[in-house]
TORSE-249880 format. One record per residue (C-alpha): z, y, x; residue in three letters. Coordinates in Angstrom, 2 decimals, padded with zeros to 5 digits. Each point is the difference from the previous one (the first is absolute). Layout:
<nodes>
{c3:Z c2:Y c1:X rest:ALA}
...
</nodes>
This chain:
<nodes>
{c3:-043.94 c2:091.23 c1:187.85 rest:MET}
{c3:003.26 c2:-001.94 c1:-000.85 rest:VAL}
{c3:000.67 c2:-000.58 c1:-003.73 rest:SER}
{c3:003.27 c2:001.36 c1:-001.10 rest:THR}
{c3:000.17 c2:-002.25 c1:-003.02 rest:THR}
{c3:001.99 c2:-003.16 c1:000.02 rest:SER}
{c3:-001.35 c2:-003.56 c1:-000.22 rest:SER}
{c3:001.00 c2:-001.87 c1:-003.19 rest:PRO}
{c3:002.34 c2:-002.25 c1:001.83 rest:VAL}
{c3:001.82 c2:002.91 c1:001.61 rest:HIS}
{c3:001.10 c2:001.44 c1:-003.42 rest:SER}
{c3:001.40 c2:-003.59 c1:-000.76 rest:GLN}
{c3:001.86 c2:-000.53 c1:002.84 rest:VAL}
{c3:002.90 c2:001.95 c1:001.39 rest:SER}
{c3:001.86 c2:-000.77 c1:003.24 rest:ASP}
{c3:-002.04 c2:-002.83 c1:001.39 rest:TRP}
{c3:001.10 c2:-002.16 c1:002.40 rest:LYS}
{c3:-003.13 c2:-001.87 c1:001.26 rest:PHE}
{c3:-003.60 c2:-000.72 c1:-000.97 rest:VAL}
{c3:-001.76 c2:-003.08 c1:000.58 rest:GLU}
{c3:-003.78 c2:-000.69 c1:-000.57 rest:ILE}
{c3:-001.09 c2:-003.26 c1:-001.41 rest:TRP}
{c3:-003.71 c2:-001.11 c1:-000.26 rest:ILE}
{c3:-001.74 c2:-003.13 c1:-001.84 rest:ASP}
{c3:-002.47 c2:-000.96 c1:002.51 rest:PRO}
{c3:-001.60 c2:-002.72 c1:-001.88 rest:THR}
{c3:-001.80 c2:002.52 c1:-002.27 rest:SER}
{c3:-003.47 c2:001.18 c1:000.89 rest:GLU}
{c3:001.62 c2:003.71 c1:000.48 rest:ILE}
{c3:003.51 c2:-000.35 c1:001.23 rest:PRO}
{c3:002.32 c2:001.12 c1:-002.83 rest:TYR}
{c3:002.97 c2:002.29 c1:001.27 rest:VAL}
{c3:003.54 c2:000.15 c1:-001.52 rest:LEU}
{c3:003.07 c2:002.12 c1:001.15 rest:LEU}
{c3:003.40 c2:-001.41 c1:000.05 rest:LEU}
{c3:002.52 c2:003.02 c1:-000.01 rest:ILE}
{c3:003.85 c2:-000.35 c1:000.37 rest:ALA}
{c3:002.09 c2:002.86 c1:-000.92 rest:ASP}
{c3:003.56 c2:000.97 c1:001.08 rest:GLU}
{c3:001.21 c2:-001.54 c1:-003.17 rest:ALA}
{c3:-001.18 c2:-003.44 c1:001.28 rest:GLU}
{c3:-002.63 c2:-000.39 c1:-002.48 rest:GLU}
{c3:-003.21 c2:-001.38 c1:001.03 rest:TYR}
{c3:-003.35 c2:000.81 c1:-002.00 rest:LYS}
{c3:-003.49 c2:-001.16 c1:000.37 rest:ILE}
{c3:-002.63 c2:002.82 c1:-000.73 rest:TYR}
{c3:-003.69 c2:-000.43 c1:-000.57 rest:ASP}
{c3:-002.17 c2:002.84 c1:001.28 rest:PRO}
{c3:-002.89 c2:-001.25 c1:-001.76 rest:LYS}
{c3:001.94 c2:000.25 c1:-003.45 rest:GLU}
{c3:001.18 c2:003.61 c1:000.69 rest:ASN}
{c3:003.10 c2:-001.25 c1:001.82 rest:TYR}
{c3:001.19 c2:-001.89 c1:-002.83 rest:THR}
{c3:003.33 c2:-002.19 c1:000.69 rest:VAL}
{c3:-001.24 c2:-003.59 c1:-000.15 rest:ILE}
{c3:003.30 c2:-001.51 c1:000.97 rest:PHE}
{c3:003.35 c2:000.88 c1:000.64 rest:ALA}
{c3:003.52 c2:-001.39 c1:001.09 rest:SER}
{c3:003.14 c2:000.70 c1:001.63 rest:SER}
{c3:-000.73 c2:-003.09 c1:002.47 rest:SER}
{c3:-002.54 c2:000.42 c1:002.74 rest:TYR}
{c3:-000.32 c2:-003.58 c1:000.52 rest:ASP}
{c3:-001.09 c2:-000.01 c1:-003.75 rest:GLU}
{c3:-002.48 c2:002.56 c1:000.48 rest:VAL}
{c3:-001.40 c2:-001.65 c1:003.13 rest:LYS}
{c3:-000.29 c2:-003.10 c1:-001.72 rest:ASN}
{c3:-001.99 c2:001.32 c1:-002.60 rest:PHE}
{c3:-002.47 c2:001.24 c1:002.40 rest:LEU}
{c3:-000.13 c2:-002.75 c1:001.88 rest:VAL}
{c3:-000.55 c2:-002.57 c1:-003.02 rest:GLU}
{c3:-002.98 c2:002.08 c1:-000.83 rest:ASP}
{c3:-001.54 c2:-000.42 c1:003.58 rest:GLU}
{c3:000.73 c2:003.49 c1:001.19 rest:TYR}
{c3:000.83 c2:000.57 c1:003.61 rest:GLU}
{c3:001.96 c2:002.85 c1:001.65 rest:GLN}
{c3:-002.10 c2:002.31 c1:002.05 rest:VAL}
{c3:001.98 c2:000.14 c1:003.48 rest:ARG}
{c3:002.85 c2:002.57 c1:000.07 rest:GLY}
{c3:002.26 c2:001.74 c1:-002.50 rest:ARG}
{c3:000.02 c2:003.82 c1:-000.29 rest:TYR}
{c3:003.75 c2:001.23 c1:-000.24 rest:GLN}
{c3:001.23 c2:003.29 c1:-000.94 rest:ASP}
</nodes>
């Protein structure tokens, strides 16, 4: 059976452009974060473990990417685009 309810991140993001999945492979259990870009050129990092709370946001992709890389996150191959 498919759920008809939206995920918490779905209610926060409208007109998304792409999603990237990032993991921290140094932790015992890989920790996952979602980088979501919207059509307004806002880039936000969501933490699924914290009920999809935005933990960092910027209008610069490079700034958001640097935030992740500095904390030793690695991008899972590929980008999911709308």
